[in-house]
N, C-alpha and C positions, 0 to 999 in steps of 0.2 A: 504494500500500500504506500500511500504518500502522506507525510506529515508536514506541518507548517509551524514554524516559530517566528514570531515577530519580536525583534530585539531579543529579550531573554524569556519571553512568555510563550508557552505552548498554546497554540490556537486550536489545533485539532488534527484529526486524521481522516483520510478518505481511502476506501479500498479501491483496488483496480476493478473497473467494470468490464474490461475486455483487454486481451493481450493479442498482439499481432506479431509477425516475425521480426519487425523492426522496433518493437516497444509496446508498452502497456499504457492504458488510458485510465485516468481517474477523473471523476466529475465532481465539481464543488459549486454550490450555489453562492454567488457573490452578493450576499445580503448587505444591508446598510451597515451593520455592526462590523463585518469583516472589512468592507471598503474603508470605513473610518479608521480601523486599526492600521491598515496598510498606508493610509494617508499620513497618519501621525508617526509611524515607525521610521526608523533609520535603516534597518536591515531585516530582510526576511531570509529565513533558512528553510529551504524545501528539503525534506528528508525522504529519501527513497529507501524503504524498508526491504531488506533481503529476507529477514525473518521478523516475527512480531516484536522482537527485542533489539534487533541489530539493524542499523541503517547507515546510509552515507548522506551527510549534509552538503547541500549546495547553496552557498551564500549568494544573495542578490541584493544590491543596494536599492533602496526605495526612493532615492532622490529623483524627483520628477514624476512619481507615480500619479499624483493627483491630476496635474494637467494632462498627462497621457491618458488616464482613464476618462477624464472629461471629454477628450477629443474623440473617444469611441462612441459617444452618445449622439 
């Protein structure tokens, strides 16, 4: 599955809904609370879990998230 931390706070996990030869897909609802946390955060870490307890973190800076997200609307 996929996990998300914003700064040092665990935000949640999502299971993979399907896997293809080139990767797996997880679906997450971008509700107002999550978008607000992403707007206020400095860094997100997406964690790809190999097992339920063990994962690899991929850090991503959130600078510019708000304007970028707004441009999608």
